[in-house]
Backbone as numpy.savetxt, mean C-alpha at the origin, in Angstrom:
# Nx Ny Nz CAx CAy CAz Cx Cy Cz
6.10 -1.54 -24.19 6.76 -2.74 -23.69 5.76 -3.88 -23.64
6.13 -5.00 -24.25 5.25 -6.16 -24.25 5.33 -6.89 -22.90
4.42 -7.86 -22.75 4.41 -8.62 -21.50 5.68 -9.43 -21.34
6.20 -9.99 -22.44 7.44 -10.77 -22.35 8.62 -9.89 -21.96
8.70 -8.69 -22.56 9.79 -7.78 -22.21 9.69 -7.33 -20.76
8.45 -7.07 -20.30 8.27 -6.69 -18.90 8.68 -7.82 -17.97
8.33 -9.05 -18.33 8.70 -10.20 -17.50 10.22 -10.35 -17.43
10.89 -10.23 -18.58 12.35 -10.35 -18.59 13.00 -9.24 -17.77
12.47 -8.03 -17.86 13.04 -6.92 -17.10 12.89 -7.15 -15.60
11.69 -7.56 -15.19 11.48 -7.84 -13.77 12.31 -9.03 -13.31
12.43 -10.04 -14.15 13.18 -11.24 -13.77 14.65 -10.93 -13.54
15.28 -10.26 -14.51 16.70 -9.97 -14.36 16.95 -8.90 -13.30
15.99 -8.00 -13.11 16.13 -7.03 -12.04 16.11 -7.69 -10.67
15.21 -8.68 -10.49 15.15 -9.40 -9.22 16.40 -10.22 -8.99
16.88 -10.88 -10.04 18.11 -11.69 -9.90 19.29 -10.81 -9.54
19.42 -9.66 -10.22 20.53 -8.76 -9.94 20.44 -8.19 -8.53
19.21 -7.83 -8.10 19.03 -7.28 -6.75 19.42 -8.31 -5.69
18.97 -9.54 -5.86 19.29 -10.58 -4.87 20.78 -10.92 -4.86
21.39 -10.98 -6.05 22.81 -11.32 -6.11 23.66 -10.23 -5.46
23.34 -8.97 -5.73 24.15 -7.87 -5.18 24.09 -7.86 -3.66
22.84 -7.95 -3.10 22.72 -7.87 -1.64 23.03 -9.19 -0.95
23.17 -10.29 -1.70 23.56 -11.56 -1.09 25.06 -11.78 -1.11
25.76 -11.08 -1.99 27.22 -11.28 -2.11 27.97 -10.09 -1.52
27.57 -8.88 -1.94 28.26 -7.67 -1.46 27.23 -6.75 -0.81
26.42 -7.31 0.10 25.36 -6.52 0.72 25.87 -5.35 1.51
26.99 -5.52 2.21 27.53 -4.42 3.01 27.97 -3.25 2.15
28.67 -3.55 1.06 29.14 -2.48 0.17 27.96 -1.80 -0.51
26.98 -2.60 -0.97 25.81 -2.02 -1.63 25.01 -1.14 -0.68
24.83 -1.60 0.57 24.09 -0.79 1.55 24.81 0.51 1.84
26.15 0.45 1.93 26.91 1.67 2.19 26.80 2.66 1.04
26.80 2.16 -0.19 26.67 3.04 -1.35 25.28 3.68 -1.40
24.24 2.90 -1.08 22.88 3.45 -1.10 22.72 4.51 -0.02
23.28 4.28 1.16 23.21 5.28 2.23 23.96 6.55 1.86
25.06 6.41 1.11 25.77 7.60 0.65 24.93 8.39 -0.35
24.18 7.67 -1.19 23.31 8.35 -2.16 22.17 9.07 -1.44
21.63 8.45 -0.39 20.54 9.07 0.37 20.99 10.25 1.21
22.29 10.35 1.48 22.86 11.44 2.28 22.21 11.53 3.66
22.10 10.41 4.33 21.51 10.43 5.66 22.07 9.28 6.48
21.96 9.43 7.78 22.36 8.41 8.73 21.13 8.04 9.55
20.54 6.88 9.33 19.32 6.51 10.09 19.65 6.25 11.55
18.66 6.46 12.38 18.82 6.26 13.82 17.48 5.89 14.40
17.51 5.08 15.46 16.25 4.69 16.11 15.55 5.87 16.77
16.31 6.88 17.13 15.74 8.11 17.65 15.78 9.16 16.55
14.63 9.55 15.98 14.65 10.45 14.84 15.23 11.82 15.14
15.26 12.23 16.41 15.85 13.52 16.74 17.36 13.53 16.57
17.98 12.34 16.55 19.42 12.24 16.37 19.81 11.86 14.95
18.84 11.53 14.11 19.12 11.12 12.75 19.08 12.29 11.79
19.52 12.05 10.56 19.56 13.08 9.52 18.70 12.69 8.33
17.73 11.77 8.52 16.93 11.27 7.41 15.49 11.73 7.57
14.80 11.81 6.45 13.36 12.00 6.49 12.70 10.67 6.82
11.36 10.67 6.94 10.69 9.44 7.35 10.83 8.35 6.30
10.86 8.70 5.00 10.98 7.68 3.96 12.41 7.15 3.86
13.36 8.05 3.80 14.76 7.61 3.73 15.20 6.92 5.01
14.62 7.33 6.14 14.95 6.65 7.39 14.45 5.20 7.39
13.24 4.98 6.81 12.73 3.61 6.71 13.62 2.75 5.81
14.11 3.34 4.70 15.01 2.59 3.82 16.35 2.36 4.50
16.84 3.39 5.18 18.14 3.25 5.83 18.14 2.22 6.94
17.03 2.13 7.69 16.96 1.14 8.76 16.94 -0.28 8.21
16.45 -0.45 6.97 16.50 -1.77 6.32 17.90 -2.11 5.83
18.71 -1.08 5.57 20.05 -1.31 5.04 21.12 -1.41 6.13
20.85 -0.84 7.29 21.86 -0.84 8.35 22.28 -2.24 8.79
21.36 -3.24 8.87 21.81 -4.59 9.28 22.86 -5.19 8.36
22.93 -4.77 7.09 23.97 -5.28 6.21 25.35 -4.82 6.65
25.43 -3.63 7.24 26.72 -3.11 7.69 27.22 -3.82 8.93
26.30 -4.36 9.73 26.69 -5.05 10.96 26.68 -6.56 10.82
26.49 -7.08 9.59 26.50 -8.53 9.39 27.88 -9.09 9.66
27.91 -10.29 10.22 29.19 -10.89 10.58 30.02 -11.32 9.39
29.41 -11.95 8.40 30.14 -12.44 7.24 29.20 -12.44 6.04
29.74 -12.88 4.90 28.95 -12.93 3.68 27.83 -13.96 3.77
27.98 -14.93 4.66 26.94 -15.95 4.83 25.66 -15.33 5.41
25.79 -14.26 6.16 24.62 -13.64 6.79 23.83 -12.76 5.83
24.43 -12.37 4.71 23.75 -11.44 3.81 22.41 -11.97 3.29
22.30 -13.23 2.82 20.99 -13.70 2.34 19.91 -13.67 3.41
20.27 -14.00 4.65 19.28 -13.99 5.73 18.87 -12.56 6.08
19.82 -11.63 6.04 19.48 -10.22 6.27 18.59 -9.70 5.16
18.85 -10.14 3.93 18.02 -9.73 2.80 16.58 -10.19 2.96
16.39 -11.46 3.34 15.04 -12.00 3.51 14.33 -11.35 4.69
15.06 -11.07 5.75 14.43 -10.54 6.96 14.01 -9.08 6.77
14.75 -8.31 5.99 14.48 -6.88 5.87 13.74 -6.49 4.60
13.77 -7.35 3.58 13.14 -7.00 2.30 12.15 -8.07 1.84
11.54 -8.79 2.77 10.61 -9.85 2.36 9.37 -9.27 1.68
8.90 -8.10 2.14 7.71 -7.50 1.52 8.01 -7.06 0.09
9.18 -6.48 -0.13 9.56 -6.07 -1.48 9.73 -7.28 -2.40
10.34 -8.33 -1.90 10.51 -9.55 -2.70 9.16 -10.19 -3.02
8.23 -10.16 -2.07 6.90 -10.71 -2.32 6.16 -9.92 -3.40
6.20 -8.59 -3.31 5.55 -7.76 -4.33 6.21 -7.95 -5.69
7.53 -8.09 -5.70 8.26 -8.32 -6.94 7.86 -9.66 -7.55
7.70 -10.68 -6.72 7.29 -11.99 -7.22 5.86 -11.97 -7.78
4.96 -11.23 -7.14 3.60 -11.11 -7.66 3.59 -10.39 -9.01
4.42 -9.37 -9.16 4.51 -8.67 -10.44 5.07 -9.60 -11.52
6.03 -10.44 -11.15 6.57 -11.43 -12.10 5.49 -12.41 -12.55
4.70 -12.88 -11.60 3.63 -13.83 -11.93 2.60 -13.18 -12.85
2.24 -11.92 -12.58 1.27 -11.24 -13.42 1.80 -11.04 -14.84
3.07 -10.67 -14.95 3.65 -10.48 -16.29 3.75 -11.82 -17.03
4.09 -12.88 -16.32 4.16 -14.21 -16.94 2.79 -14.68 -17.41
1.77 -14.43 -16.59 0.41 -14.81 -16.97 -0.06 -14.04 -18.19
0.26 -12.74 -18.25 -0.13 -11.94 -19.41 0.61 -12.38 -20.66
1.84 -12.90 -20.51 2.59 -13.39 -21.67 2.04 -14.72 -22.18
1.60 -15.58 -21.27 1.07 -16.89 -21.69 -0.35 -16.80 -22.22
-1.14 -15.92 -21.67 -2.54 -15.80 -22.07 -2.80 -14.36 -22.53
-2.32 -14.00 -23.72 -2.49 -12.61 -24.17 -3.94 -12.24 -24.42
-4.75 -13.21 -24.89 -6.16 -12.89 -25.16 -6.89 -12.55 -23.87
-6.67 -13.36 -22.82 -7.31 -13.08 -21.54 -6.82 -11.77 -20.95
-5.51 -11.48 -21.09 -4.98 -10.22 -20.57 -5.56 -9.03 -21.33
-5.70 -9.17 -22.66 -6.28 -8.08 -23.43 -7.74 -7.86 -23.07
-8.47 -8.96 -22.85 -9.87 -8.84 -22.45 -9.99 -8.18 -21.08
-9.07 -8.52 -20.17 -9.09 -7.91 -18.84 -8.79 -6.42 -18.91
-7.85 -6.05 -19.77 -7.53 -4.64 -19.92 -8.69 -3.87 -20.54
-9.36 -4.49 -21.48 -10.51 -3.82 -22.10 -11.65 -3.62 -21.11
-11.75 -4.52 -20.13 -12.80 -4.36 -19.13 -12.52 -3.24 -18.15
-11.25 -3.10 -17.78 -10.91 -2.16 -16.72 -10.44 -0.81 -17.25
-9.87 -0.78 -18.47 -9.39 0.48 -19.01 -10.42 1.08 -19.94
-10.64 2.37 -19.88 -11.63 2.99 -20.77 -11.15 3.02 -22.21
-12.08 2.88 -23.11 -11.77 2.97 -24.53 -11.77 4.43 -24.95
-10.71 4.80 -25.64 -10.59 6.20 -26.01 -11.62 6.61 -27.06
-11.95 5.68 -27.94 -12.84 6.05 -29.04 -14.28 6.22 -28.56
-14.73 5.35 -27.67 -16.12 5.37 -27.25 -16.34 6.01 -25.88
-15.26 6.33 -25.15 -15.41 6.85 -23.80 -15.84 8.31 -23.83
-16.79 8.62 -22.99 -17.24 10.00 -22.80 -16.75 10.49 -21.45
-16.78 11.79 -21.19 -16.39 12.27 -19.86 -17.20 11.64 -18.74
-18.47 11.32 -19.00 -19.28 10.66 -17.97 -18.76 9.25 -17.70
-18.33 8.53 -18.75 -17.78 7.19 -18.56 -16.49 7.24 -17.77
-15.62 8.17 -18.10 -14.35 8.30 -17.37 -14.60 8.63 -15.90
-15.57 9.50 -15.64 -15.91 9.82 -14.25 -16.45 8.61 -13.52
-17.32 7.85 -14.19 -17.90 6.66 -13.56 -16.83 5.62 -13.27
-15.91 5.38 -14.20 -14.84 4.40 -13.97 -13.90 4.87 -12.86
-13.65 6.18 -12.81 -12.80 6.68 -11.74 -13.43 6.51 -10.37
-14.73 6.75 -10.26 -15.42 6.57 -8.99 -15.46 5.11 -8.59
-15.70 4.22 -9.57 -15.72 2.78 -9.27 -14.34 2.31 -8.78
-13.28 2.76 -9.47 -11.94 2.39 -9.03 -11.60 2.94 -7.65
-12.05 4.18 -7.37 -11.81 4.75 -6.05 -12.56 3.99 -4.97
-13.78 3.55 -5.28 -14.56 2.80 -4.29 -13.86 1.49 -3.94
-13.45 0.74 -4.94 -12.79 -0.54 -4.66 -11.43 -0.34 -3.99
-10.74 0.75 -4.33 -9.47 1.03 -3.67 -9.67 1.35 -2.20
-10.69 2.15 -1.89 -10.99 2.46 -0.49 -11.43 1.23 0.27
-12.26 0.40 -0.35 -12.74 -0.81 0.33 -11.59 -1.79 0.58
-10.74 -2.01 -0.43 -9.61 -2.92 -0.25 -8.64 -2.40 0.81
-8.37 -1.09 0.79 -7.49 -0.53 1.80 -8.06 -0.63 3.20
-9.38 -0.45 3.32 -10.03 -0.58 4.63 -9.91 -2.00 5.17
-10.12 -2.99 4.30 -10.02 -4.39 4.73 -8.58 -4.73 5.13
-7.62 -4.29 4.33 -6.21 -4.56 4.65 -5.82 -3.88 5.95
-6.30 -2.66 6.17 -5.98 -1.93 7.39 -6.52 -2.65 8.62
-7.75 -3.16 8.52 -8.34 -3.88 9.65 -7.59 -5.17 9.93
-7.26 -5.93 8.88 -6.54 -7.18 9.09 -5.12 -6.93 9.61
-4.47 -5.87 9.14 -3.09 -5.61 9.53 -2.98 -5.17 10.98
-3.95 -4.39 11.48 -3.88 -3.87 12.84 -4.93 -4.45 13.77
-5.85 -5.27 13.26 -6.91 -5.81 14.09 -6.76 -7.27 14.46
-5.86 -7.99 13.81 -5.65 -9.39 14.15 -4.65 -9.52 15.29
-4.91 -10.39 16.25 -3.92 -10.60 17.33 -2.58 -11.05 16.77
-1.53 -10.61 17.40 -0.13 -10.89 17.05 0.26 -10.19 15.75
-0.58 -10.30 14.71 -0.28 -9.60 13.46 -0.29 -8.09 13.69
-1.27 -7.60 14.47 -1.31 -6.18 14.76 -0.08 -5.69 15.51
0.43 -6.52 16.42 1.64 -6.15 17.15 2.83 -6.03 16.22
2.98 -6.98 15.30 4.10 -6.93 14.36 3.97 -5.75 13.40
2.74 -5.48 12.96 2.53 -4.34 12.07 2.85 -3.03 12.78
2.40 -2.91 14.03 2.68 -1.70 14.78 4.17 -1.50 14.98
4.89 -2.56 15.32 6.34 -2.44 15.50 7.03 -2.07 14.19
6.54 -2.61 13.07 7.14 -2.28 11.78 6.94 -0.81 11.45
5.73 -0.29 11.70 5.47 1.12 11.44 6.31 2.01 12.34
6.39 1.65 13.61 7.18 2.45 14.54 8.66 2.43 14.19
9.17 1.28 13.79 10.58 1.21 13.41 10.85 2.00 12.13
9.89 2.00 11.19 10.07 2.79 9.98 10.06 4.29 10.27
9.36 4.68 11.33 9.34 6.09 11.73 10.53 6.47 12.60
11.33 5.50 12.98 12.50 5.78 13.80 12.34 5.45 15.26
11.20 4.89 15.66 10.97 4.53 17.07 11.39 3.08 17.30
11.97 2.82 18.45 12.39 1.46 18.81 11.86 1.14 20.20
10.62 0.63 20.28 10.07 0.32 21.60 10.82 -0.81 22.27
10.98 -0.71 23.58 11.71 -1.73 24.32 10.89 -2.98 24.52
11.57 -4.05 24.97 10.89 -5.33 25.16 9.97 -5.29 26.37
10.47 -4.79 27.49 9.68 -4.75 28.72 9.07 -3.36 28.96
9.78 -2.32 28.59 9.27 -0.97 28.73 8.99 -0.41 27.34
7.72 -0.33 26.91 7.44 0.14 25.56 7.87 1.57 25.31
8.00 2.37 26.36 8.32 3.78 26.19 9.79 4.06 26.51
10.65 3.06 26.32 12.06 3.25 26.59 12.71 4.17 25.56
12.15 4.21 24.33 12.69 5.10 23.31 12.09 6.48 23.46
12.88 7.55 23.30 12.31 8.91 23.40 11.23 9.16 22.36
11.32 8.49 21.22 10.32 8.70 20.17 8.95 8.19 20.58
8.92 7.17 21.44 7.64 6.61 21.85 6.85 7.58 22.73
7.52 8.50 23.37 6.84 9.46 24.22 6.52 10.76 23.49
6.97 10.87 22.25 6.74 12.10 21.49 5.32 12.13 20.95
4.67 13.29 20.94 3.31 13.36 20.38 3.35 13.24 18.87
2.26 12.84 18.31 2.16 12.67 16.87 0.92 11.88 16.52
0.84 11.44 15.27 -0.33 10.68 14.85 -0.19 9.20 15.19
0.97 8.60 14.90 1.12 7.15 15.03 1.48 6.72 16.44
2.38 7.44 17.09 2.92 6.96 18.37 1.87 6.76 19.45
0.97 7.72 19.71 -0.04 7.46 20.76 -1.00 6.33 20.40
-1.26 6.14 19.12 -2.22 5.12 18.71 -1.61 3.72 18.73
-0.33 3.63 18.43 0.32 2.32 18.35 1.02 1.91 19.63
1.08 2.79 20.62 1.78 2.44 21.86 1.09 1.31 22.61
-0.22 1.17 22.45 -0.94 0.09 23.13 -0.58 -1.28 22.55
-0.21 -1.32 21.27 0.10 -2.60 20.63 1.38 -3.23 21.16
2.28 -2.42 21.71 3.58 -2.94 22.15 3.62 -3.15 23.66
2.48 -3.08 24.33 2.45 -3.40 25.76 2.76 -4.88 25.97
3.45 -5.23 27.04 3.75 -6.65 27.29 2.47 -7.46 27.50
2.44 -8.65 26.91 1.36 -9.63 27.04 0.06 -9.16 26.41
-0.52 -8.09 26.92 -1.83 -7.64 26.40 -1.72 -7.02 25.02
-0.59 -6.44 24.69 -0.45 -5.77 23.40 -0.70 -6.66 22.20
-0.04 -7.83 22.09 -0.27 -8.67 20.91 -1.63 -9.35 20.89
-2.24 -9.60 22.06 -3.47 -10.39 22.11 -4.73 -9.54 21.95
-4.70 -8.29 22.35 -5.90 -7.44 22.32 -5.83 -6.44 21.17
-5.33 -6.89 20.03 -5.22 -6.00 18.87 -6.57 -5.46 18.41
-7.66 -6.25 18.37 -8.95 -5.66 17.96 -9.40 -4.52 18.88
-9.14 -4.66 20.18 -9.52 -3.59 21.11 -8.69 -2.35 20.87
-7.38 -2.51 20.66 -6.52 -1.35 20.40 -6.88 -0.69 19.08
-7.32 -1.49 18.11 -7.72 -0.91 16.83 -8.90 0.05 17.00
-9.89 -0.37 17.77 -11.07 0.47 17.97 -10.72 1.67 18.85
-9.92 1.46 19.90 -9.59 2.56 20.80 -8.65 3.58 20.15
-7.74 3.11 19.34 -6.75 4.02 18.79 -7.13 4.64 17.45
-7.94 3.93 16.68 -8.23 4.40 15.32 -9.73 4.51 15.05
-10.54 4.79 16.07 -11.98 4.88 15.86 -12.33 6.02 14.92
-11.61 7.16 15.03 -11.91 8.29 14.15 -11.50 8.01 12.72
-10.37 7.31 12.56 -9.92 6.95 11.22 -10.90 5.97 10.57
-11.38 4.99 11.35 -12.32 4.01 10.81 -13.64 4.66 10.42
-14.13 5.58 11.26 -15.39 6.26 10.93 -15.25 7.12 9.68
-14.15 7.86 9.60 -13.94 8.68 8.41 -13.76 7.84 7.16
-13.06 6.72 7.28 -12.86 5.81 6.15 -14.20 5.22 5.69
-15.02 4.80 6.66 -16.33 4.25 6.33 -17.22 5.31 5.67
-17.15 6.54 6.14 -17.94 7.60 5.53 -17.52 7.82 4.07
-16.23 7.78 3.80 -15.77 7.91 2.42 -16.25 6.75 1.55
-16.22 5.53 2.10 -16.67 4.37 1.34 -18.16 4.48 1.02
-18.95 4.88 2.02 -20.40 5.01 1.80 -20.70 6.11 0.78
-20.00 7.24 0.90 -20.22 8.33 -0.04 -19.81 7.94 -1.46
-18.69 7.24 -1.58 -18.25 6.80 -2.90 -19.20 5.77 -3.48
-19.72 4.88 -2.64 -20.68 3.89 -3.12 -21.98 4.55 -3.59
-22.44 5.55 -2.85 -23.65 6.26 -3.27 -23.43 6.99 -4.59
-22.26 7.61 -4.73 -21.96 8.29 -5.99 -21.83 7.29 -7.13
-21.23 6.13 -6.85 -21.10 5.10 -7.88 -22.47 4.59 -8.32
-23.36 4.37 -7.37 -24.70 3.90 -7.71 -25.47 4.95 -8.50
-25.28 6.21 -8.15 -25.97 7.28 -8.88 -25.47 7.39 -10.32
-24.14 7.27 -10.49 -23.59 7.38 -11.84 -23.86 6.15 -12.69
-24.11 5.01 -12.04 -24.36 3.78 -12.79 -25.79 3.69 -13.30
-26.68 4.53 -12.81 -28.06 4.48 -13.29 -28.13 4.99 -14.72
-28.84 4.27 -15.59 -28.94 4.74 -16.98 -29.73 6.03 -17.07
-29.24 6.90 -17.89 -29.91 8.18 -18.08 -31.05 8.02 -19.07
-32.22 8.44 -18.67 -33.38 8.33 -19.54 -33.57 9.63 -20.31
-33.87 9.51 -21.59 -34.10 10.74 -22.35 -35.35 11.43 -21.86
-35.37 12.74 -21.91 -36.55 13.47 -21.43 -37.77 13.14 -22.28
-38.88 13.00 -21.59 -40.13 12.66 -22.27 -40.71 13.92 -22.89
-40.90 13.87 -24.18 -41.46 15.03 -24.88 -42.98 14.89 -24.95
-43.68 15.97 -24.76 -45.14 15.89 -24.85 -45.57 15.63 -26.29
-46.64 14.88 -26.46 -47.09 14.59 -27.83 -47.53 15.86 -28.52
-47.27 15.94 -29.82 -47.67 17.15 -30.55 -49.18 17.32 -30.55
-49.60 18.54 -30.35 -51.02 18.82 -30.32 -51.62 18.66 -31.71
-52.84 18.11 -31.74 -53.50 17.88 -33.03 -53.95 19.19 -33.62
-53.62 19.39 -34.85 -53.99 20.62 -35.55 -55.40 20.46 -36.15
-56.21 21.46 -36.07 -57.57 21.37 -36.65 -57.49 21.30 -38.16
-58.41 20.50 -38.69 -58.48 20.33 -40.13 -59.05 21.59 -40.77
-58.46 21.98 -41.81 -58.92 23.16 -42.54 -59.93 22.72 -43.63
-60.99 23.44 -43.70 -61.97 23.16 -44.76 -61.54 23.83 -46.06
-61.63 23.08 -47.09 -61.27 23.63 -48.40 -62.43 24.44 -48.97
């Protein structure tokens, strides 16, 4: 698939997605929920969805309770803004690759290994480099998402809602899911406390995820050390000079 074909596919897919959920959002959401075979619920013990389908179902349920067709576009933007943003970035990348094919080809040659000249050592080195940058970028995004005031509160609520928890406005533990043990609930419960929750996000990040941050940092350091070791040029072994042979007398 060329860059132009990819751009056209993404463009018409985005247009069709927005038109369907802006005009017949209720019917489309009902059909998708039927395909998922689940009924999402704020309390996961009462729902019939897994964590992934429950997150999708909770995004589709507002379409069923919308008052009229006028509300569908606003429900679409409120529940699928992250998907629309990622879709728009993919459209921009495909458009840029279509307009500047030489630059796109040069970028691909830099990041993708060449099959003809690549050795197993090169593939290993590129894989370690990609893993290092992926870990570093994820670490930075994780800190900004849960460590910034107010942003951390919204991120925590989004994660909890995707898991099926619905913390209350004044009582954060009003939902039964908020009191259930697990990985996310005890760590994110501090973010939804009244007043202090949105403002002290850096403190909650350190208190709730100190083990995750330390383990993540250890992986980054180990990957960086391995990347530096693999990036060093290999020197050929030094051979000792041949010993001088005695001259034979004729």
